[in-house]
C-alpha atoms as one frame of an Amber mdcrd trajectory, in Angstrom:
protein
-214.004  -0.517   8.172-214.160  -3.111   5.404-214.434  -6.854   5.833-211.669
  -9.021   4.401-212.361 -10.099   0.848-211.629 -13.742   1.598-210.403 -16.167
   4.218-207.075 -16.334   2.368-206.710 -12.556   2.667-207.524 -12.678   6.378
-204.968 -15.435   7.047-202.402 -13.581   4.932-202.885 -10.324   6.814-203.026
 -11.946  10.265-199.796 -13.770   9.418-198.208 -10.496   8.289-199.308  -8.915
  11.551-197.622 -11.743  13.486-194.308 -10.791  11.850-194.543  -7.110  12.691
-192.768  -6.953  16.039-190.196  -9.744  16.083-188.766 -12.639  14.126-191.372
 -15.408  14.117-191.256 -19.138  13.426-194.207 -21.172  12.131-194.380 -23.717
  14.954-192.580 -21.896  17.766-194.561 -18.659  17.787-197.027 -18.184  14.928
-199.229 -21.277  15.315-199.514 -20.931  19.117-200.747 -17.353  18.569-203.258
 -18.491  15.941-204.465 -21.228  18.299-205.027 -18.644  21.061-206.922 -16.192
  18.888-209.043 -18.739  17.027-211.955 -18.312  19.411-211.899 -14.499  19.195
-211.759 -14.552  15.395-214.246 -17.433  15.177-211.988 -19.284  12.739-209.584
 -22.175  12.904-206.416 -21.738  10.891-204.447 -24.766   9.758-200.650 -24.866
   9.770-200.646 -25.425   6.002-202.637 -22.195   5.497-200.087 -20.215   7.498
-197.204 -21.864   5.624-198.891 -20.842   2.354-199.357 -17.309   3.709-195.669
 -17.106   4.669-194.719 -18.210   1.171-196.987 -15.583  -0.379-195.669 -12.861
   1.940-192.088 -13.688   0.924-193.043 -13.762  -2.769-194.802 -10.386  -2.450
-191.745  -8.912  -0.743-193.739  -8.186   2.429-191.619 -10.558   4.542-188.151
 -12.066   4.488-187.065 -15.503   5.611-184.061 -16.232   7.822-182.345 -19.438
   8.914-180.311 -19.836  12.095-176.627 -20.284  11.287-173.875 -20.254  13.921
-176.091 -18.528  16.472-177.326 -15.813  14.085-180.298 -15.468  11.760-179.103
 -15.264   8.175-181.399 -13.975   5.444-182.174 -16.504   2.733-183.285 -15.769
  -0.797-186.939 -16.641  -1.332-188.934 -19.158   0.673-187.212 -22.009   2.523
-188.293 -25.586   1.871-191.307 -26.833   3.841-189.084 -29.182   5.852-187.089
 -26.123   6.992-190.063 -24.375   8.629-190.605 -26.218  11.922-188.981 -25.702
  15.281-186.412 -23.270  16.604-183.815 -24.484  14.093-186.247 -23.836  11.243
-186.925 -20.667   9.293-187.841 -17.408  10.982-189.683 -14.571   9.271-189.822
 -10.809   9.666-191.875  -8.074   8.027-190.214  -5.815   5.435-190.748  -2.077
   4.998-193.115  -2.857   2.103-195.039  -5.261   4.351-195.266  -2.678   7.108
-196.713  -0.174   4.638-199.380  -2.694   3.586-200.084  -3.522   7.222-200.541
   0.157   8.106-202.811   0.843   5.118-205.002  -2.275   5.482-208.531  -1.251
   6.405-210.202  -4.592   7.141-208.592  -5.462  10.482-211.080  -7.114  12.851
-209.942  -5.012  15.818-212.035  -2.259  17.332-209.172   0.084  18.209-209.380
  -0.749  21.904-207.714  -4.147  21.739-210.869  -6.174  21.128-212.672  -7.641
  18.165-215.219  -5.365  16.483-218.756  -6.402  17.424-219.863  -6.177  13.784
-216.958  -8.243  12.461-217.648 -11.643  10.923-215.017 -13.937   9.475-215.135
 -14.657   5.759-216.791 -17.942   4.847-214.500 -19.041   2.020
């Protein structure tokens, strides 16, 4: 299994993975998950890095953004403004079919196949 090419790639792919099973919000669900896994991955991920990753995922077509409107999530074109990302009334994101394909084909995941981190895995330094 390959190592990620860069820290940016790792954050991008971990963010994509966060979106793979449900609609996710930057501050409600994504950052708490990153905070919990930081020790396992031996990295600390800043909110701004995840916001940048979300933007890139939307631009690549690997994720879509949604805003809550009248009790429903409504798809928005492109990436919402930064001020629209926080809290339950902010933007929510979900993986697209193209993103799922990338996720399934990615070969540098840090997991060992049994739910743990590979013993030989080291986080990228940049």
